[in-house]
Structure formats: C-alpha cells, structure tokens
N, C-alpha and C positions, 0 to 999 in steps of 0.2 A: 644450457637451459632451453626448455621449449620456447618457441616464439611466444611473445607475450599474449598475442591473440589466443593462442591455444591454451595458455595458462588460464586466461579468463574463462574460456569456454569449458574447460575441464575441471577447474577447482571447485570444491564444495563451497556452497554459499547459502545464505538465508535471504528470503525476501520478506519485507515487513510492511510494505505499503502497496496493497493491490486490492482494488474493488472488484468483487466477483462479477457484478453487473458490467463492469468495464472490460471483462475478459470474453464477453459474448461475441464470438466471431460471426461474420456475416452469414456463413453457411449454416451455422447452428441457429442463428436468429431466424433465418427464413424457414428452416425445418420446424422450429417451434411455432412459427406463425401458421404454417400449414396444419400442424398437428392440433393446434388449439383454435383454429378458425379466427385468428386475430389479424385484421388487415393492417398492413404497414404502407407507408406512402412511397415506396420504391418498388420498381418493377423487377429489378435484378440485383444480385449481390454487387456487381460493379457500380450500379447506380447508387447503392447505399454507401459504398466505400468512397465514391466521388464526393459525397456530402461531408466527408471528414476533413473539412477545411475550416478550422475554427479561428475566430478573431479574438476571443477571450473566454473566460471560464463559463459565462452564462451561455454563450453560443454552443459550447460543448454540452452543457447540462441539458439544453433543450432537446438535442438529438439523443442524448444518453437516456433521458427519462422516457422518450418515445420508444426507444429500443427495448427497454425492459418490460414493456407491456405484454410481450409475448410469453413472459414467465407467469404461468397460472397454477401449475400443479406440482406436487412433490417431485415427480420424475423430472420435470423441467429443471428444477434447482439442482437435482442430483447430476443431471447430464452436464449442465454448465460447469459445475464444480469439478467433475471428473475431467472434463476437457482442459480446464486450466491446470490441474495438477499434472496431467501428462505433459503438457507443454512446458511447465516449470521444471519438471524433473529432467526433461531433455536438455535444459540449460544447467543441469547439475545443481539445482536448488534442492537441498536436502531438508530444509525447514522453511515453512512458509506460514505467515500470519495474514489472514485474509479478512477484508471488510465485507459486510452485507448491510444494506440500509433497510431495516424492516419497515419503516414508515412508508417507503416508496411502494411497498407491496400490500401491506394491510390497508392502506388508503384506497387500494383498488379491490378490496374485499377478498384478497388472497389470505387464507387462514395463516396465522403466525406459525402454527404447528406444521403445516405443509411446507412452508418456506424453510423453517429451521431443520426439520427432520430430513428433508432432501439434501441440504448442505451437510448436515452432521453425518449422515450415513455415507455420503461421498467422501468426506474427510477420513472417516474411519477405514473405509475400504481402500482409499488411496494410500493411507499409511502402510497398510499390510501389503498391498500389491506393489507399491513403488519404493518401499523402504525409505520413508521420510517421516517427519513429524509435522504437525499442523496445529494452528490455533485459530479460533474464530473470534472476531471482534465485531460487536454491534455498533453501527455508526448512527449517531444522531444527525438528523437533517436540520441544520441550524436556521433555515428559513421558516420553520414552523414554531409554534409556541412552546414554552417550557412544559405545559401540561401534556402535550403530545409526547414529549421525550419521557416524562415520568410514566405515562401509560405504556410506552414501549418497554421500559425497564420492568414494570410489573408483569407484562406478558412474558418476559424472558425468565422470570423467577423459577418456573418449573424445570428449566433447563440450566439452572445456575452453574452446575459443575462442568458444563460443556461450553461455557462462555469464558473467554480469557480476559476480555476487557471491553471498555466502552470508548468509542472514538467520536469524532464530530467532523462532518463534512458539509458539502453544499455551498451555496454562494456566501463568500466570506465578507465582502464589503457590506456594511450596514448590519452585520450580525456578529457583534463582538463576543469573544469567548465567555465573558462574565455573565451573559444572558442565561447560561446553563450551570452556574456555580452550584446550585443546590442539587441538580441532577448528578453532577460529578461527585459531590460529597456522598450522595446515596450510593453511587457505584463503588466508591472506596469502602464504605461501610459493609458492602456485600463482598468485599475482598477481591474485586475486579481491578485490573490494571487500567490506566487511563492515558489517553492521548488525544490530541486535537489538531486539526488542520489549522495552521496559522502562519502568516508571513508568506503566503503564496501571492494572492492579490492584495490581501490586507497588509497593513504596515507592521513595522517591527514592534510597535506597541502592542499589537495583538499577540505576538510571541511572548512578550513579557507578561501579558495578562493571563495567558494560558498557563504559564509557569507559576505566577504568584497567586492567582485567584482559583484556577482549576486544579493546580498542584499536579500537573500531568507528569507521567513517567517518560513520555516521549513527545516530540513535536513532529507532526507530519508536514513536510515541506520545510518551512522555516527559513527559506533562503533570504528573505528580506531582513533577517536579523543583522546583516552587515551594515544596515543604515544606522545602527546604534553600537558604537565600539564598546560601551560599558556592558551592554547586553551580550555581545559576543564574548567578552571576558567571563561573564557569569555562566554562560552555557559551556564554555571551556572548563571552568573550574568545577562546575557541578557535574560535568560530563552527561548532560541531558542529551540523548541522541536526537539527531535530525534524520528523518526518513525522506531523503531527497529523491526526486523523480525528474531527472534531467530532460529526457525527451518530452515528457509532459509539459515541462516548463517552457520549452521552445514551441511546442504545438499550440499552447494557450497564450503565447506572446508575452510571457513573463520575461523571457530573454529572446533576442532576435535570432540567436543561433547558439550552438553548443560552445563555440569558441569564446563567447562572452559570458558563459555561465560561471558562477562563483564557486562551484564545487571544490576546485583545487585550492582556492583561497581559504575556504572554510576548513578544509583538511589540513592545510599548512598552518593554520592558526590554532590547531590542536583540538578542534571540535570533533565530537563523535559522529561523523557523517557516514551514512549508508546510502547505497544505490538501489533503486527500486523502479518498478514499471508503471505504477498507478492504474492506468486503464489501457492495457497493452493492445487490445484489438482496435481501439479507436485511434491510438497514437502510433500504431505500427512499430511497436518496440517492446519486446519482452526484456527480461533483466540483462541477459548477455549483450543485447544490442545497446542497452544503456551504458554498460561498462565499456564496451569497445568504442562506442561513439565518443564518450568522454576521453578515453585513452588517446584516441586519434586527434581530437579537437583541442584538448588541453595539455597534451604531452605528459600524461600520467606515467610515472615510472613504475617499475616492478614493485618497489616499496609502497607506492601509493595504492596499487591494486591489492597488494597483500593486506594493507591496513583497512581498506574498504571492506574486504571480505571478512577480516577479523572483527571489525566493528559490527557487521551484520549479526554475528553470533553474540557479541557482547551486549547489543541492544535488544536482543530477542527475549521473549518471555519464556525462558527455558528454566528447568531445574538446574541446580549447580552441577549435578552429574552429567546431564545432557550437554550443558555448555562446555564442560571440560572435554567431553568426548568429541564434540564437534570441532573445538579449537585444536585438539590433538590431530584430528583427521585432516584439517587444513594444513597444519604444520608438516605432517608427514607427506602429504601430496606436494607441498611446496618444495621441500628439500629433496624428495625423491626425483623431482623433475628439474633439478638444477638450480632452483631458487635459493636465495640466501635469506635467512630470517633476520629482520632488522634488529639492531641492538635495542634492548629495553631502555 
C-alpha cells in the first residue's frame, strides 16, 4: 500500500465547505487592490499574512470582510474562482461545492450579475479545463435581517438553474437558525438544497434547530453536537452530513489543537463526517492539509481516511450517476494502490 500520506494526497475526493472569499490568497488580493484602486491597510503580502492570528470567529470575520472589498468586477470574481479551482484540483478534489455571500458584495454596490456571472463562468470553464464538477451555494449572512435574505433569493431567481442551494454563515452567536426559517422554506420550494453553519461557536441546540426548523440537508461544522448525546444519535440515524473544517476550528479557537478535535470521535460514532478547508487562504490549510493534519494528530487509520473520502461523495449534491461514478473511482484508486475496502 502507498504510504497513507500519499493515499490522502492522490485519492479522488470532494470538498463541500469552502467560501470563495476565503480562498483569496494575499498575492491575488494585492493584485486586485491595484487593479481596482482599492486601498487596503497592509503594505505587503507578508504584513497581511501576519494579521491572520485570530482569537475567535468575529476577529476572523473582521479581516475577511475587509479583504473582500477588492472584489469589484466580474473579472475579479472569475479570477478568484479559477485560482481556487486550480488549487483544489492539485489536491485531487474532483468535485467541489463552493459558497459565495452575495450580501457582502451587493451591499458594496457590486451588481449581483457581475458577482454571479464571474463565478459561474469560472466554474463552467474550470469543469472543462480541469476535469471536475462543481456546485455553487449562496450563503445568507445571518447577522442581517430576514428581509435582506429574501431580497438576495429574489436576485438569484434569474440564475435559478445554476444555484445548487442556500446556506447560512456569519456570526453564529445571537443569530439562531430559526431566524431564517421562512427563507429556507422558500429555498426548498424553489428546489434548492439547504444547509446551515451551526454548532461551531453556537451550541448543540443550534444544530438541532437547523435540522428541525430549517430542515437542512447538511450541517456545516456541527462539531458541538457532541454536547448532546441524543442529538448525536439522531444525526447518526438520519445520516445528516457534517462538513467539518478541522484547521479552521483550531485557527478560530473552537479547539486548542488538532489533537483535541472531535473529528475521529464523530466518525467512530457513525456520523457522516466530511473534511473541508472552510477559508483556506486565511487558515493556511487546503483540503489535503486538513486530512493529513488530522491523520497525524488523531491517528486516523486507512479505513478512517477511506470513509472520510467516501462520505464526501455521499454528502455531495450529485446526481445518482455522478455519485456512483465518483465512488467507483475512489474504490478503484484505493484497491489499485494497495488499500483494502472496509467491509460493509
């Protein structure tokens, strides 16, 4: 069998929790700053990277929102998206589902069409050029009123068929999922899939609320579900996927280090756990680094790694045919490189 590090690096995988604005690397951020004449508060790329020392979610969001101000035109969104796709494909991500937060841009008077078309064209081009599939998820910013979220949904209607789903991010504490129950109902009526950030800084009760009130298909993060054993059992029985972002959780002080992360405990408990990067440029960790970091810190076995990769396709918003093909590609890679498929 190939060394497990190499298996991680080379195996086909999906990434399901990645914010495009959080993939904006410092060099591209400075290039867009110059191109658009947008001033930023850092003199050099190194100065900017040195500021990536976060104490909690809000401290990250403050610099995150400042960074995205360089995105002004359709070409900017195209360039950002293409850069992420190339980096993800280098990690052998063959399917990715990416978030964009339209409210963060339209509130700056960036036209919705410029934002959407730049990303959409990049996703289409990337699929052809890189041999992968993609989905776009529109993220509600939970710190704003329900009316703002409804307005964003209406703006997206002309692009209905190019939207895979609706998610929800932003500062979790003080903004419970139920605040947007009617918006999520509208999204389901439109045939969009749904997910919500819950149980990152917010309590396990927010995870339950996202399941029971928003009726989500997936939970983003969800790691604090282990505060409630009954909730853990429900998530296991319903197989509601968790898109866990381990390095992000450490960088934002949800856990002190990867060795104390509950990823393996969740996996061992039978939950459908996946590994993702969240905001890789700010957290210095694309998807393979998240896998390998957890493998080394938590002692993940080959079976654990295989199940995490398999879960990434199970949890993805794929057609049945696409899912079968991707799972078959994973199994073929695994066995051809000396791995043993776990017993069902």
